[in-house]
C-alpha positions as CSV (number, residue, x, y, z in Angstrom):
1,M,-27.9,118.4,79.2
2,P,-29.5,118.7,82.7
3,L,-29.2,115.5,84.8
4,E,-26.2,113.6,83.4
5,K,-27.4,110.9,80.9
6,E,-25.6,108.1,82.8
7,F,-27.3,109.1,86.0
8,E,-30.7,109.0,84.3
9,E,-29.9,105.5,82.9
10,R,-29.0,104.2,86.3
11,L,-31.8,105.9,88.2
12,Y,-35.0,105.8,86.0
13,P,-35.4,102.0,85.7
14,I,-35.3,101.6,89.5
15,L,-37.0,104.9,90.5
16,P,-40.5,103.4,91.0
17,E,-39.0,100.8,93.4
18,I,-37.1,103.6,95.2
19,V,-40.3,105.6,95.6
20,Q,-42.2,102.7,96.8
21,R,-39.5,101.9,99.4
22,F,-38.8,105.5,100.7
23,G,-41.8,107.6,99.7
24,T,-41.4,111.1,98.3
25,P,-40.2,113.7,98.3
26,F,-36.4,113.1,98.4
27,H,-33.1,114.3,97.0
28,I,-31.0,111.6,95.5
29,Y,-27.3,111.8,94.6
30,D,-25.3,109.7,92.2
31,E,-22.0,108.5,93.7
32,V,-20.7,107.3,90.3
33,G,-21.1,110.7,88.7
34,I,-19.6,112.6,91.7
35,V,-16.5,110.4,91.9
36,R,-16.0,110.4,88.1
37,N,-16.3,114.1,88.0
38,G,-13.8,114.5,90.8
39,E,-11.3,112.2,89.1
40,V,-11.6,114.1,85.8
41,L,-11.1,117.4,87.6
42,K,-7.8,116.1,89.0
43,T,-6.6,114.8,85.6
44,L,-7.2,118.1,83.9
45,F,-4.6,119.9,86.0
46,P,-1.5,117.8,85.6
47,G,1.8,119.6,86.1
48,F,0.3,122.1,88.4
49,P,2.2,122.4,91.7
50,D,-0.1,120.7,94.3
51,F,-3.3,121.7,92.6
52,Q,-6.1,121.5,95.1
53,E,-9.9,121.5,95.0
54,F,-11.6,122.7,98.2
55,F,-15.2,121.5,98.0
56,A,-17.7,124.2,98.9
57,V,-19.5,122.6,101.8
58,K,-22.5,125.0,101.4
59,A,-23.4,123.3,98.1
60,C,-24.2,119.9,99.7
61,P,-23.6,119.7,103.4
62,N,-24.1,116.0,104.0
63,V,-21.4,113.9,105.8
64,I,-21.6,111.1,103.3
65,I,-20.9,113.5,100.4
66,L,-18.0,115.0,102.4
67,K,-16.5,111.6,103.0
68,I,-16.6,111.0,99.2
69,M,-14.8,114.4,98.7
70,L,-12.2,113.6,101.3
71,K,-11.5,110.1,99.7
72,L,-11.0,112.0,96.4
73,G,-8.2,113.9,98.1
74,F,-10.1,117.2,98.2
75,G,-10.2,119.8,100.9
76,F,-13.2,121.8,102.1
77,D,-14.3,125.4,101.9
78,C,-16.3,126.3,105.0
79,S,-18.0,129.5,106.2
80,S,-19.6,128.6,109.5
81,I,-18.9,126.7,112.7
82,P,-21.2,123.8,111.8
83,E,-19.5,123.4,108.4
84,L,-16.1,123.4,110.1
85,E,-17.1,120.8,112.6
86,M,-18.7,118.5,110.0
87,C,-15.4,118.5,108.0
88,R,-13.4,117.7,111.1
89,M,-15.9,114.9,111.9
90,V,-15.2,113.2,108.6
91,G,-11.4,113.5,109.1
92,A,-10.3,116.7,107.5
93,K,-7.5,118.5,109.4
94,G,-5.5,121.7,109.3
95,E,-4.8,123.0,105.8
96,Q,-7.3,120.6,104.3
97,I,-9.9,123.2,105.4
98,M,-10.2,126.8,104.3
99,F,-12.4,129.0,106.4
100,T,-13.9,132.0,104.5
101,S,-16.4,133.8,106.5
102,N,-18.2,137.1,105.9
103,N,-18.9,139.4,108.9
104,T,-17.1,136.9,111.1
105,S,-17.8,136.7,114.8
106,P,-15.1,136.2,117.6
107,E,-16.6,132.7,118.2
108,E,-16.1,131.7,114.6
109,F,-12.5,132.8,114.7
110,T,-11.9,130.8,117.8
111,A,-13.5,127.7,116.3
112,A,-11.4,128.1,113.1
113,L,-8.2,128.3,115.0
114,K,-8.8,125.4,117.3
115,S,-8.1,121.7,116.7
116,G,-5.0,122.3,114.5
117,G,-6.5,125.3,112.8
118,C,-7.2,125.7,109.1
119,I,-6.4,128.1,106.3
120,L,-7.9,131.3,107.5
121,N,-9.2,133.5,104.7
122,L,-10.1,137.0,105.9
123,D,-12.9,138.9,104.2
124,D,-12.1,142.4,105.4
125,I,-9.1,144.4,106.6
126,S,-10.9,145.2,109.9
127,M,-10.7,141.5,110.8
128,I,-7.0,141.5,111.3
129,S,-7.2,143.3,114.7
130,K,-10.1,141.1,115.8
131,L,-8.2,137.8,115.4
132,P,-7.3,136.3,118.9
133,S,-3.9,135.4,117.3
134,M,-2.4,135.7,113.9
135,P,-1.7,132.2,112.3
136,E,1.5,131.6,110.4
137,L,-0.5,131.2,107.2
138,I,-3.0,133.9,106.3
139,C,-5.1,134.6,103.2
140,F,-7.3,137.5,102.1
141,R,-10.3,137.5,99.9
142,Y,-9.8,140.2,97.2
143,N,-12.6,142.4,95.7
144,P,-11.5,144.1,92.5
145,G,-14.2,146.7,92.5
146,A,-15.3,148.4,89.3
147,T,-12.6,146.7,87.2
148,R,-14.7,143.5,87.0
149,E,-18.3,142.5,86.6
150,G,-19.8,139.8,88.8
151,G,-23.2,138.1,88.5
152,I,-26.7,138.1,89.9
153,F,-26.0,135.6,92.7
154,I,-23.0,137.5,94.2
155,G,-23.6,140.9,92.7
156,N,-21.1,143.2,90.9
157,P,-18.0,143.7,93.0
158,V,-18.7,147.3,93.8
159,E,-22.1,146.2,95.3
160,A,-20.9,143.0,97.0
161,K,-20.3,142.7,100.7
162,Y,-17.4,140.4,100.1
163,G,-13.7,141.0,100.0
164,V,-10.9,143.5,100.7
165,R,-11.0,146.6,98.5
166,D,-8.2,147.0,95.9
167,D,-6.9,150.1,97.6
168,Q,-6.6,148.2,100.9
169,I,-5.2,144.9,99.8
170,V,-1.4,145.7,100.1
171,E,-2.0,147.3,103.5
172,A,-3.9,144.1,104.7
173,Y,-0.9,141.9,104.0
174,R,1.5,144.5,105.6
175,L,-0.6,144.5,108.8
176,A,-0.9,140.7,108.8
177,G,2.9,140.4,108.4
178,E,3.5,142.8,111.3
179,R,1.2,140.6,113.5
180,G,3.3,137.5,112.7
181,A,2.0,136.0,109.5
182,K,4.8,134.4,107.5
183,R,3.0,132.4,104.8
184,F,0.5,134.0,102.4
185,G,-2.4,133.1,100.1
186,L,-4.7,135.2,97.9
187,H,-8.3,134.4,97.2
188,T,-11.3,135.8,95.2
189,M,-14.8,134.9,94.4
190,I,-16.7,137.3,92.2
191,C,-19.1,135.2,90.1
192,S,-21.5,132.3,90.5
193,N,-22.7,129.7,88.0
194,E,-20.4,131.1,85.2
195,L,-20.4,129.1,82.0
196,N,-17.8,131.1,80.1
197,H,-14.3,129.8,80.9
198,L,-12.7,133.0,79.7
199,Y,-14.2,134.9,82.6
200,I,-12.6,132.4,85.1
201,A,-9.3,132.6,83.2
202,E,-9.4,136.3,83.5
203,T,-9.8,135.8,87.3
204,V,-6.6,133.7,87.3
205,K,-4.8,136.5,85.5
206,M,-6.2,139.1,87.9
207,L,-5.0,137.3,91.0
208,L,-1.6,136.7,89.6
209,D,-1.3,140.4,88.7
210,V,-2.4,141.4,92.3
211,A,0.1,138.9,93.7
212,A,2.9,140.4,91.7
213,R,1.9,143.9,92.9
214,I,1.9,142.9,96.5
215,Q,5.2,141.0,96.1
216,K,6.8,144.2,94.7
217,E,5.5,146.4,97.5
218,L,6.1,144.0,100.4
219,N,8.6,141.5,99.2
220,I,6.4,138.5,100.0
221,K,5.7,135.4,98.0
222,F,2.4,133.6,97.7
223,E,2.0,129.9,98.4
224,F,-1.2,129.8,96.6
225,I,-3.9,131.7,94.7
226,N,-7.5,130.5,95.1
227,I,-9.8,131.5,92.3
228,G,-12.9,130.4,94.3
229,G,-15.8,128.7,92.9
230,G,-18.3,130.1,90.4
231,I,-17.9,127.5,87.7
232,G,-21.4,126.8,86.5
233,I,-23.4,123.9,85.1
234,P,-25.9,123.8,82.2
235,Y,-29.3,123.8,83.9
236,R,-31.0,124.3,80.6
237,P,-31.0,121.7,77.8
238,D,-29.7,124.2,75.3
239,Q,-26.7,125.4,77.4
240,Q,-23.2,124.2,76.8
241,A,-21.1,122.7,79.6
242,F,-18.2,124.8,81.1
243,D,-15.0,124.2,79.2
244,L,-12.8,123.1,82.0
245,L,-10.1,121.8,79.7
246,S,-9.6,125.2,78.2
247,L,-9.5,126.8,81.6
248,A,-6.8,124.4,82.7
249,S,-4.7,125.0,79.6
250,T,-5.0,128.8,79.9
251,S,-4.3,128.8,83.6
252,K,-1.2,126.7,83.0
253,N,0.1,129.2,80.5
254,L,-0.6,132.1,82.9
255,L,1.2,130.4,85.8
256,E,4.2,129.6,83.6
257,K,4.4,133.2,82.5
258,F,4.2,134.3,86.1
259,Q,7.1,132.0,87.0
260,E,9.2,133.4,84.2
261,Q,8.6,137.0,85.5
262,Q,8.7,136.4,89.3
263,G,11.0,133.4,89.7
264,Y,8.4,131.1,91.4
265,V,4.9,129.9,90.9
266,P,2.1,129.7,93.5
267,K,-0.2,126.7,93.9
268,L,-3.6,126.9,92.2
269,F,-6.6,126.3,94.4
270,I,-10.3,126.2,93.4
271,E,-13.5,125.8,95.4
272,C,-16.0,124.0,93.1
273,G,-19.2,123.1,94.8
274,R,-22.0,123.3,92.3
275,Y,-19.7,121.9,89.6
276,M,-18.9,118.9,91.7
277,T,-22.4,117.8,92.8
278,G,-25.0,119.9,91.1
279,P,-25.7,117.6,88.0
280,Y,-25.6,114.5,90.2
281,G,-28.6,115.2,92.3
282,A,-32.3,115.2,91.7
283,L,-35.4,116.1,93.7
284,V,-38.0,113.4,93.2
285,T,-41.6,114.3,94.0
286,T,-45.1,112.9,93.3
287,V,-48.1,114.6,91.7
288,I,-50.9,114.9,94.2
289,N,-53.2,117.4,92.6
290,R,-54.3,118.8,89.3
291,M,-55.8,122.3,89.6
292,S,-57.4,124.5,86.9
293,K,-57.5,128.2,87.8
294,Y,-56.5,130.9,85.3
295,R,-53.6,128.7,84.6
296,E,-53.2,124.9,84.8
297,Y,-51.4,123.7,87.9
298,V,-49.6,120.5,88.7
299,G,-49.4,120.2,92.5
300,V,-46.6,118.0,93.9
301,D,-45.7,116.8,97.4
302,A,-42.5,118.8,97.5
303,C,-42.4,122.6,98.0
304,M,-39.8,125.4,97.9
305,S,-38.6,124.3,101.4
306,S,-37.0,121.4,99.5
307,L,-35.6,123.6,96.6
308,M,-35.8,127.3,96.8
309,R,-33.6,128.3,93.8
310,P,-36.6,128.8,91.4
311,A,-38.4,131.1,94.0
312,L,-35.3,132.9,95.1
313,Y,-33.5,133.4,91.8
314,D,-36.2,132.6,89.2
315,A,-33.8,129.8,88.4
316,Y,-34.6,127.1,85.8
317,H,-34.5,123.4,86.7
318,H,-35.4,120.9,84.1
319,I,-38.3,118.5,84.9
320,T,-38.9,115.0,83.7
321,V,-42.2,113.2,84.0
322,L,-41.1,109.6,84.6
323,N,-42.5,107.4,81.8
324,G,-44.1,110.4,80.2
325,E,-42.7,109.8,76.7
326,G,-45.3,109.8,74.0
327,R,-48.0,111.6,76.0
328,E,-49.7,114.7,74.8
329,T,-48.1,117.8,76.3
330,E,-49.6,120.9,78.1
331,T,-48.3,124.1,79.5
332,V,-48.5,124.2,83.3
333,D,-47.0,125.7,86.5
334,V,-45.5,123.0,88.8
335,V,-46.3,124.1,92.4
336,G,-45.9,123.1,96.0
337,S,-48.2,123.5,99.0
338,L,-46.5,126.5,100.7
339,C,-48.6,129.7,101.4
340,E,-46.5,131.7,99.0
341,N,-47.4,132.3,95.4
342,N,-43.8,131.9,94.3
343,D,-43.7,128.4,95.6
344,K,-43.2,127.2,92.0
345,F,-40.7,124.8,90.5
346,A,-41.7,125.8,87.0
347,K,-43.8,128.5,85.4
348,Q,-45.6,128.0,82.1
349,R,-43.5,124.9,81.3
350,E,-44.5,122.5,78.5
351,L,-44.6,119.0,80.0
352,P,-46.2,115.7,79.3
353,K,-49.8,115.6,80.7
354,T,-49.7,114.3,84.3
355,K,-52.1,112.6,86.6
356,D,-52.2,112.1,90.3
357,G,-49.5,109.6,91.3
358,D,-47.0,110.5,88.5
359,I,-43.4,110.8,89.5
360,L,-41.6,114.0,88.6
361,V,-37.8,114.3,88.6
362,I,-36.5,117.9,89.1
363,H,-33.0,118.0,87.8
364,D,-29.7,119.4,89.0
365,T,-30.5,119.8,92.7
366,G,-27.2,118.3,93.9
367,A,-26.0,121.7,94.9
368,H,-27.9,124.4,96.8
369,G,-31.0,122.1,96.9
370,Y,-31.4,120.6,100.3
371,A,-28.7,123.0,101.6
372,M,-31.0,126.0,101.2
373,G,-34.0,124.3,102.8
374,F,-36.1,125.9,105.5
375,Q,-39.2,125.3,107.7
376,Y,-41.5,128.1,106.8
377,N,-45.2,127.1,107.2
378,G,-44.0,124.2,109.2
379,R,-43.0,122.4,106.0
380,L,-40.2,120.1,106.9
381,R,-37.1,119.3,104.9
382,P,-37.1,116.0,103.0
383,Q,-34.9,112.9,103.1
384,E,-31.6,112.5,101.2
385,L,-30.6,109.3,99.4
386,I,-27.5,108.2,97.5
387,L,-27.3,105.8,94.5
388,R,-24.1,103.9,95.2
389,T,-21.6,102.6,92.7
390,D,-23.0,99.1,93.1
391,G,-26.5,100.1,92.3
392,T,-27.8,100.0,95.9
393,V,-29.7,103.0,97.4
394,E,-29.0,104.3,100.9
395,L,-30.8,106.7,103.1
396,I,-28.1,109.3,104.1
397,R,-30.4,111.8,105.9
398,R,-33.8,111.0,107.1
399,A,-36.7,113.4,106.6
400,E,-37.4,115.9,109.4
401,T,-40.2,115.2,111.8
402,F,-42.5,117.2,114.0
403,G,-40.3,116.2,116.9
404,D,-37.3,117.9,115.1
405,Y,-39.4,121.0,114.5
406,M,-40.3,121.2,118.2
407,R,-37.0,120.2,119.7
408,T,-35.6,123.7,120.2
409,F,-38.6,124.7,122.3
410,Y,-37.4,122.3,125.0
411,Y,-34.3,124.2,126.2
């Protein structure tokens, strides 16, 4: 069910007070839910050799959230210099960070290799010669091509700009070894928001098969396989949650079979971002207008600069009208104020009838919500709050101001 029930029970009774104190719009995150989710993730993979979650920073790049992840013992998946520096700011070091960049610049390679380095995950065979120096540990992102199907967010592998082609993957490791690499990992990421655990289990098998093939060709062993992220969450009320327990069980069987055949077993890494924080965030906004055109419109004080997934992907986010139980319902579009007709949080959605001043809670914005914000039309990004384990609420990022918007003009 969208927005974890326990989060609702903690948030809704105090939400009017939070709105009065901070104003709207804002994203708010649930520390209890995030921590509990992380602890469950760790318990589902007992017996795995040094199982590791690398939180995908792009999902929720807030230093307070990153500190929670580090305290849970998780590493970080980064793809830009700012993400690298944020993780180092909160105390992550060396192999606690994996850097996976696409179309990587020389400046990014330099930043990744400085300050104790990180796990460098190369996205293309051409990047080998562009490294200023070859680290001891190297990883490549693998693209299986037409043998697998991907998803709408990443694209089918044959159409995707990510990863080393199947016919290049052995050569990539051979060249890396010639340049001095001595330790090796293997990575892939070919889906996004996947709810079928069998698809991810097939990805584990795929990587183990590729690792065995490379080992046979080059006589190298892999320290780890990284199945990437892609584990989804049920945005719609009728969707089932991802069966992580079955994935863990199947993965364990696959790793044990690999150990029997190859004489060793690599570590298993994952890069959950959406799964870790998505259900534990909400965008809270206030109804400011009712408009009747050829449809009925509910206008709110947030817009797609605060949450662009519905406009970009036609993605569904559940919406609750606070204290709307028992009201007559109506079919409406919920819209923002941007000069774009796709600035809509919901289209033809049946909701309780609203009036100006009503509070709307847009669910499951804890991943790729604030993170994908922008400033088109001069609409500025909102504040971020966190509901702490003791029930207090903290501001963890203030709303942008006109001064922020103008700052880069004064160079």
